[in-house]
C-alpha positions as CSV (number, residue, x, y, z in Angstrom):
1,M,132.2,-82.4,-209.1
2,T,134.1,-84.3,-206.5
3,S,133.3,-85.7,-203.0
4,S,135.6,-86.8,-200.2
5,S,135.4,-90.5,-201.1
6,P,138.4,-91.9,-202.9
7,R,136.3,-94.1,-205.1
8,Y,132.9,-92.6,-205.3
9,R,132.8,-88.9,-206.2
10,E,129.1,-88.3,-206.8
11,S,127.4,-85.5,-204.9
12,K,124.6,-86.3,-202.4
13,E,122.0,-85.4,-205.1
14,Q,123.7,-87.5,-207.7
15,S,124.1,-90.5,-205.4
16,S,120.4,-90.2,-204.3
17,E,119.3,-90.5,-208.0
18,I,121.7,-93.4,-208.6
19,M,120.3,-95.1,-205.4
20,R,116.8,-94.9,-206.9
21,Q,118.0,-96.5,-210.1
22,V,119.9,-99.2,-208.2
23,L,116.9,-100.2,-206.1
24,G,114.8,-100.4,-209.2
25,L,117.4,-102.7,-210.9
26,M,117.8,-104.9,-207.8
27,A,114.0,-105.4,-207.5
28,R,114.0,-107.1,-210.9
29,H,116.4,-109.8,-209.9
30,D,116.6,-112.8,-207.5
31,A,119.7,-111.6,-205.6
32,A,119.4,-110.2,-202.1
33,F,119.5,-106.5,-201.1
34,N,122.9,-106.7,-199.4
35,P,125.9,-104.3,-199.5
36,I,127.9,-106.4,-202.0
37,N,125.1,-106.7,-204.5
38,Y,124.3,-103.0,-204.0
39,A,127.9,-102.0,-204.8
40,V,127.9,-103.9,-208.0
41,W,124.6,-102.3,-209.2
42,Y,125.7,-98.9,-208.0
43,E,128.9,-98.8,-210.0
44,H,127.0,-100.1,-213.0
45,A,124.3,-97.5,-212.7
46,A,126.8,-94.7,-212.0
47,G,128.8,-95.6,-215.1
48,I,132.1,-95.5,-213.2
49,N,133.2,-99.1,-213.8
50,S,133.1,-100.0,-217.5
51,S,134.7,-103.4,-217.1
52,L,132.1,-104.3,-214.5
53,S,129.2,-103.1,-216.7
54,A,130.5,-105.1,-219.6
55,A,130.7,-108.2,-217.5
56,L,127.3,-107.7,-216.0
57,E,125.7,-107.2,-219.3
58,E,127.3,-110.4,-220.5
59,A,126.0,-112.2,-217.5
60,L,122.5,-110.9,-218.1
61,R,122.5,-112.5,-221.5
62,T,122.6,-116.0,-220.0
63,E,121.0,-115.2,-216.6
64,P,118.2,-112.7,-217.0
65,K,117.6,-112.7,-213.2
66,V,121.1,-112.6,-211.8
67,S,121.8,-114.5,-208.6
68,D,123.8,-113.7,-205.5
69,A,126.6,-116.0,-206.7
70,T,127.0,-114.1,-210.0
71,L,127.0,-110.7,-208.3
72,F,129.5,-112.0,-205.7
73,R,131.8,-113.1,-208.6
74,L,131.5,-109.8,-210.3
75,H,132.2,-108.0,-207.0
76,Q,135.4,-110.1,-206.5
77,E,136.6,-109.6,-210.1
78,H,135.8,-106.0,-210.7
79,L,135.4,-104.1,-207.4
80,L,138.0,-105.5,-205.0
81,E,141.4,-104.1,-204.7
82,P,144.1,-106.3,-206.3
83,D,144.3,-109.5,-204.4
84,A,146.4,-109.2,-201.3
85,L,146.6,-113.0,-201.2
86,A,149.1,-112.7,-204.1
87,L,151.4,-110.6,-201.9
88,Q,150.9,-112.9,-199.0
89,E,151.8,-116.0,-201.2
90,V,155.1,-114.3,-202.4
91,S,155.9,-113.5,-198.8
92,Q,155.3,-117.0,-197.6
93,Q,157.4,-118.5,-200.4
94,L,160.3,-116.1,-199.5
95,Q,160.0,-117.1,-195.8
96,R,160.2,-120.8,-196.8
97,V,163.3,-120.1,-198.8
98,I,165.0,-118.3,-196.0
99,S,164.0,-121.0,-193.5
100,G,165.6,-123.6,-195.7
101,V,168.9,-121.8,-196.0
102,Q,168.8,-121.1,-192.2
103,G,168.4,-124.8,-191.6
104,S,171.5,-125.6,-193.7
105,A,173.4,-122.8,-192.1
106,D,172.5,-124.2,-188.6
107,R,173.6,-127.7,-189.6
108,T,176.9,-126.4,-190.9
109,G,177.4,-124.4,-187.8
110,E,176.8,-127.4,-185.6
111,Q,179.3,-129.4,-187.7
112,A,181.8,-126.6,-187.4
113,G,181.4,-126.6,-183.6
114,V,182.2,-130.4,-183.4
115,Y,185.1,-129.9,-185.7
116,E,186.5,-127.1,-183.6
117,G,186.2,-129.2,-180.5
118,Q,188.1,-132.0,-182.1
119,L,190.9,-129.7,-183.1
120,N,191.2,-128.2,-179.6
121,Q,191.3,-131.7,-178.1
122,L,194.1,-132.7,-180.6
123,V,196.2,-129.7,-179.5
124,R,195.8,-130.7,-175.9
125,D,196.7,-134.3,-176.5
126,I,199.8,-133.3,-178.4
127,R,200.9,-130.9,-175.6
128,N,200.3,-133.6,-173.0
129,G,202.4,-136.1,-174.9
130,S,199.6,-138.5,-175.8
131,P,200.5,-139.6,-179.3
132,V,198.2,-142.7,-179.3
133,A,195.2,-140.5,-178.3
134,A,196.3,-137.9,-180.8
135,Q,196.6,-140.5,-183.6
136,S,193.1,-141.8,-182.8
137,L,191.7,-138.3,-182.7
138,L,193.5,-137.4,-185.9
139,K,191.5,-140.0,-187.8
140,R,188.3,-138.6,-186.5
141,I,189.4,-135.1,-187.5
142,L,190.1,-136.3,-191.0
143,Q,186.6,-137.7,-191.1
144,G,185.3,-134.4,-189.6
145,T,187.1,-132.5,-192.3
146,S,185.4,-134.5,-195.0
147,D,182.0,-134.0,-193.2
148,M,182.7,-130.3,-192.9
149,G,183.5,-130.1,-196.6
150,D,180.3,-131.9,-197.5
151,S,178.3,-129.6,-195.2
152,A,179.9,-126.5,-196.6
153,R,179.3,-127.6,-200.2
154,E,175.6,-128.3,-199.2
155,L,175.3,-124.8,-197.7
156,S,177.0,-123.2,-200.8
157,S,174.6,-125.0,-203.1
158,E,171.6,-124.1,-200.9
159,V,172.7,-120.4,-200.9
160,A,173.1,-120.4,-204.7
161,Q,169.6,-121.9,-205.1
162,C,168.3,-119.4,-202.6
163,R,169.7,-116.5,-204.6
164,L,168.0,-117.7,-207.8
165,E,164.7,-118.2,-205.9
166,I,164.9,-114.8,-204.3
167,D,165.5,-113.2,-207.7
168,R,162.4,-115.0,-209.0
169,L,160.3,-114.0,-206.0
170,S,161.6,-110.4,-206.3
171,T,160.5,-110.3,-209.9
172,E,157.1,-111.8,-208.9
173,L,156.7,-109.3,-206.1
174,T,157.5,-106.4,-208.4
175,R,154.9,-107.7,-210.9
176,V,152.2,-108.1,-208.2
177,M,152.9,-104.6,-206.8
178,D,152.8,-103.1,-210.2
179,E,149.5,-104.7,-211.0
180,A,148.1,-103.4,-207.7
181,L,148.8,-99.8,-208.9
182,T,147.9,-100.2,-212.6
183,D,144.5,-99.8,-214.2
184,P,144.0,-103.0,-216.2
185,L,142.0,-101.3,-219.0
186,T,144.4,-98.5,-219.9
187,G,147.8,-99.7,-218.5
188,I,148.4,-96.4,-216.7
189,L,148.2,-95.8,-212.9
190,N,145.0,-96.5,-211.1
191,R,143.5,-94.4,-208.3
192,K,145.7,-96.1,-205.7
193,G,148.8,-95.5,-207.8
194,F,147.8,-91.8,-208.3
195,D,147.3,-91.3,-204.5
196,Q,150.8,-92.7,-203.9
197,K,152.4,-90.4,-206.5
198,L,150.4,-87.4,-205.2
199,D,151.5,-88.0,-201.7
200,A,155.1,-88.2,-202.8
201,M,154.7,-85.0,-204.8
202,F,153.3,-83.1,-201.8
203,K,156.3,-84.1,-199.7
204,A,158.9,-83.0,-202.3
205,P,160.2,-79.4,-201.8
206,T,160.1,-77.0,-204.8
207,R,162.7,-74.5,-205.9
208,V,162.0,-70.8,-206.8
209,G,160.0,-70.6,-210.0
210,E,158.7,-74.2,-209.7
211,A,155.3,-75.5,-208.7
212,H,153.8,-78.9,-208.3
213,C,150.8,-79.1,-210.7
214,L,147.8,-81.3,-211.3
215,V,145.7,-81.6,-214.4
216,L,142.3,-83.4,-214.2
217,L,140.8,-84.5,-217.6
218,D,137.3,-85.8,-218.3
219,I,136.0,-87.3,-221.5
220,D,133.2,-85.1,-222.8
221,L,129.7,-86.6,-223.2
222,F,131.0,-90.1,-222.3
223,K,127.6,-91.3,-221.0
224,R,126.2,-90.6,-224.5
225,V,128.9,-92.9,-226.0
226,N,127.9,-95.7,-223.6
227,D,124.2,-95.2,-224.2
228,T,124.6,-95.0,-228.0
229,Y,127.2,-97.6,-228.7
230,G,127.4,-99.7,-225.5
231,H,130.1,-100.2,-222.9
232,V,132.5,-102.1,-225.2
233,M,132.8,-98.9,-227.3
234,G,133.1,-96.9,-224.0
235,D,136.0,-99.1,-223.0
236,R,137.7,-98.4,-226.4
237,V,137.3,-94.7,-225.9
238,I,138.8,-94.9,-222.4
239,Q,141.7,-97.0,-223.8
240,A,142.3,-94.4,-226.6
241,V,142.6,-91.6,-224.1
242,G,144.9,-93.7,-221.9
243,E,147.1,-94.4,-225.0
244,V,147.3,-90.6,-225.7
245,L,148.5,-90.0,-222.2
246,K,151.0,-92.8,-222.4
247,T,152.4,-91.8,-225.8
248,Q,152.7,-88.1,-225.0
249,L,153.7,-88.0,-221.4
250,T,155.3,-91.1,-220.0
251,N,158.6,-90.4,-221.7
252,I,159.1,-87.6,-219.1
253,A,160.1,-89.5,-216.1
254,S,158.9,-87.0,-213.5
255,Y,155.3,-86.9,-214.9
256,S,152.7,-89.4,-213.8
257,V,149.4,-90.3,-215.6
258,A,146.5,-92.1,-214.0
259,R,143.0,-93.1,-214.6
260,Y,141.4,-91.2,-211.8
261,G,138.0,-92.9,-212.0
262,G,135.5,-93.8,-214.7
263,E,136.1,-91.6,-217.7
264,E,138.3,-89.2,-215.7
265,F,142.1,-89.0,-215.9
266,A,144.8,-87.2,-214.0
267,V,148.3,-85.9,-214.8
268,L,150.8,-85.0,-212.0
269,L,153.6,-82.6,-213.0
270,P,156.1,-82.1,-210.1
271,H,158.6,-79.2,-210.3
272,A,156.7,-77.6,-213.2
273,S,154.6,-74.4,-213.5
274,I,151.1,-73.3,-214.5
275,N,152.5,-72.5,-218.0
276,V,154.0,-75.9,-218.4
277,A,150.9,-77.7,-217.0
278,T,148.8,-75.7,-219.5
279,Q,151.0,-76.6,-222.4
280,V,150.8,-80.3,-221.4
281,A,147.1,-80.2,-220.9
282,E,146.6,-78.5,-224.3
283,L,148.8,-81.1,-226.0
284,V,146.8,-83.9,-224.6
285,R,143.5,-82.2,-225.5
286,Q,144.6,-81.6,-229.1
287,R,146.0,-85.2,-229.5
288,T,142.8,-86.6,-228.1
289,K,140.7,-84.5,-230.4
290,S,142.5,-86.1,-233.4
291,V,141.6,-89.6,-232.3
292,K,138.8,-91.3,-234.2
293,I,137.3,-94.6,-233.0
294,R,136.1,-96.7,-235.9
295,D,133.3,-99.2,-236.1
296,R,135.2,-102.5,-236.6
297,R,132.4,-103.9,-238.9
298,S,132.1,-100.9,-241.3
299,N,135.5,-99.3,-240.7
300,S,133.6,-95.9,-240.6
301,V,134.3,-93.4,-237.9
302,A,131.9,-94.1,-235.0
303,V,133.2,-91.8,-232.3
304,S,135.2,-88.6,-232.1
305,I,136.6,-87.7,-228.7
306,T,137.1,-84.5,-226.9
307,I,138.2,-83.9,-223.4
308,S,137.8,-81.0,-220.9
309,G,140.5,-80.2,-218.3
310,G,141.2,-78.3,-215.2
311,L,144.5,-77.6,-213.7
312,A,145.9,-76.3,-210.4
313,A,149.3,-75.7,-208.8
314,I,149.9,-76.3,-205.1
315,R,149.6,-73.1,-203.0
316,P,150.9,-72.4,-199.5
317,G,148.4,-73.9,-197.0
318,D,147.1,-76.5,-199.5
319,D,146.3,-80.0,-198.5
320,V,145.5,-82.9,-200.8
321,K,141.8,-82.2,-200.6
322,S,141.9,-78.5,-201.4
323,F,144.4,-79.0,-204.2
324,I,142.3,-81.6,-205.9
325,E,139.1,-79.6,-205.4
326,R,140.7,-76.6,-207.1
327,A,141.6,-78.6,-210.1
328,D,138.1,-80.1,-210.1
329,R,136.5,-76.7,-210.0
330,A,138.6,-75.7,-213.0
331,L,137.4,-78.8,-214.8
332,Y,133.8,-78.0,-214.0
333,Q,134.5,-74.5,-215.4
334,S,135.6,-76.0,-218.7
335,K,132.5,-78.1,-218.9
336,M,130.2,-75.2,-218.2
337,A,132.1,-73.1,-220.8
338,G,131.2,-75.5,-223.6
339,R,133.7,-78.4,-223.1
340,D,136.8,-79.3,-225.2
341,R,138.9,-76.7,-223.3
342,I,141.4,-76.4,-220.4
343,S,140.8,-74.0,-217.5
344,G,143.1,-73.1,-214.6
345,Y,142.1,-72.3,-211.0
């Protein structure tokens, strides 16, 4: 069920069929056959980007033949990774703050150097018995003391302001980084966040009786939901599963839950076991099965959700690819056995 691409997991046969659909869609519109436009139509046709599909369908209501500009906007808003410019802007602001404090520190240092020279000259004049020169220099030192105090107070104020600004930028940086790892639809980790957590789990040693485990979960018959009720309802279904994962599992600090792609989710369970992973997967399956999505107009139940799952534990000699593929084969096994079940591999 999975391919080596971190974003696109369709097989060669599946992607060939999607390509035929995409070319048919692109031929109906005014936009060019370029890679950016193709990517937008591909993710829409594949049903792997519900927010993009919803935005595209909204655009089609006012622009029956979408333009390059519209597709470029959709690509920017729904396909690109979180904006690296936000991180760059925070970095530049921090650099400006540090440069400002460095300037104040340099000026204070220069003033201190002058002040020290004056004090040394005063000592020499007193030792040489030059009271007149010493008296004249003493007046300059008094002025230098005042200047030094002003400079020190300026630096102290600058440092205090810098501390406040750095605290603000630190909070902003944390927010930007969190957004870069969070799926905006569900509020759980996105694929990038999952990859980071998986990499960390692989590097963590286990004790006797422990195993690092992965559970892959997939919403059953999700395409039917989209085809029957539209992508807005599809988004609500995805959000509902994300909420189940958050409610049931995020209170355990070591577990990580992620939207793996499209209607597929992942749970990482470091320092667990196959038995624990099975219990967790079954809990999520049962809780999801009890969720009913209601039609907001009639308040009647429109969609009932079931999920299928596959789990695996890291074995000696595993790499990330083989580990995920084993969980994916177990998920495929659940689908072939009738869905709404968990399999281990």
